[in-house]
Every structure is written in C-alpha cells, then in structure tokens.
TIDREN-179006 format. One record per residue (C-alpha): residue in one letter; x, y, z. Coordinates in steps of 0.25 Angstrom, whole numbers, padded with zeros to 4 digits, always signed. Layout:
BEGIN
AXYZ...
//
This chain:
BEGIN
M+0002-0001+0000R+0006+0014-0005I+0005+0025+0006I+0003+0040+0000S+0008+0049+0012E+0000+0065+0011K+0011+0071+0017T+0024+0065+0007R+0014+0063-0005K+0021+0048-0008T+0018+0036-0007Y+0023+0025+0002E+0024+0010+0003T+0020+0008+0019V+0015+0019+0028E+0028+0017+0037E+0034+0025+0024C+0023+0035+0022L+0025+0040+0038A+0040+0039+0036A+0040+0047+0026E+0029+0059+0034K+0035+0059+0044L+0045+0061+0036F+0040+0072+0028D+0035+0077+0039E+0049+0081+0044E+0052+0087+0034Q+0039+0097+0033A+0045+0101+0048K+0057+0103+0044I+0053+0111+0032K+0043+0119+0043E+0055+0123+0053K+0063+0127+0041Q+0053+0137+0035L+0051+0141+0049E+0066+0146+0053I+0067+0151+0037A+0055+0159+0041N+0062+0162+0057A+0074+0167+0049K+0068+0174+0038R+0058+0180+0053E+0069+0186+0058K+0078+0192+0044A+0065+0201+0042K+0064+0204+0059A+0080+0209+0056V+0078+0216+0041E+0067+0224+0049E+0073+0229+0060A+0081+0234+0050Y+0072+0242+0043A+0069+0245+0056T+0083+0251+0059A+0084+0257+0045V+0067+0266+0045K+0072+0271+0060A+0088+0273+0056H+0083+0281+0043Q+0071+0290+0053D+0082+0294+0062F+0090+0297+0051L+0080+0306+0046K+0077+0312+0059L+0088+0315+0061R+0092+0321+0047N+0078+0329+0049E+0083+0335+0062F+0097+0340+0058I+0092+0345+0046E+0080+0352+0053E+0092+0359+0062F+0102+0361+0051G+0094+0362+0037Y+0102+0353+0030F+0108+0338+0033H+0119+0333+0023M+0126+0320+0024T+0140+0320+0017Y+0145+0306+0014R+0159+0300+0009D+0157+0289+0001K+0145+0280-0001V+0147+0269+0010D+0148+0281+0023F+0131+0280+0022P+0122+0274+0012N+0111+0278+0009V+0100+0277+0015N+0090+0281+0007N+0095+0267-0001I+0097+0260+0013L+0083+0264+0018S+0074+0262+0007A+0077+0249+0004F+0069+0249+0018I+0058+0256+0020G+0057+0263+0004D+0055+0276+0000F+0045+0281+0009L+0054+0287+0021F+0062+0292+0010
//
C-alpha cells in the first residue's frame, strides 16, 4: 500500500517512512522559520539604527539653522569659507538624502 503525505506531497511505501519524512520536513520548516525570524530581527535592529541616525541628522541640521539664524540676526550676515571639499561636506547633499527638499 502506498502512502501519500500531505506535508511533503510525496508517496511512501510504509506509514513509518511517511511519518519519518514528515518529521524531517517539520524540522526543516522549523529551521526555515527560525532563520526568517533571525533575519527579521536583524532587519528591525538595523532599521532602528538608521532611524536614530536620521533623527540625529535632522536635529543637527535644526541646531545649525538655529545658530546660523541667531548669528545673522545679531551680525546681519553669515559667511563660511571652506578650504577643501573634505573639510566640510555639503550639508544639503547629506541631509537631502534623509529629509528631502522640504527643509531647504
């Protein structure tokens, strides 16, 4: 008599073979689910780190704007000279990737 497993969708000669194959199948499925859970947790942690970095960038930009505006109110203008592109990266390029153009 042939046994057809609904889990593995294969045929087996004996019930014992079928049960052993289903047990192995269940173990493999448990390992797959565990791996998926690990990936989801790692993704969640990295997403949290990205969100924290984004919040830090937004806060830094807001602080910069506040200080610059206070300086302009007190002295009438603000000028900043950079000797090299490496000295200070373009704030607009950095933050626009995170925030978009709505803050600038």
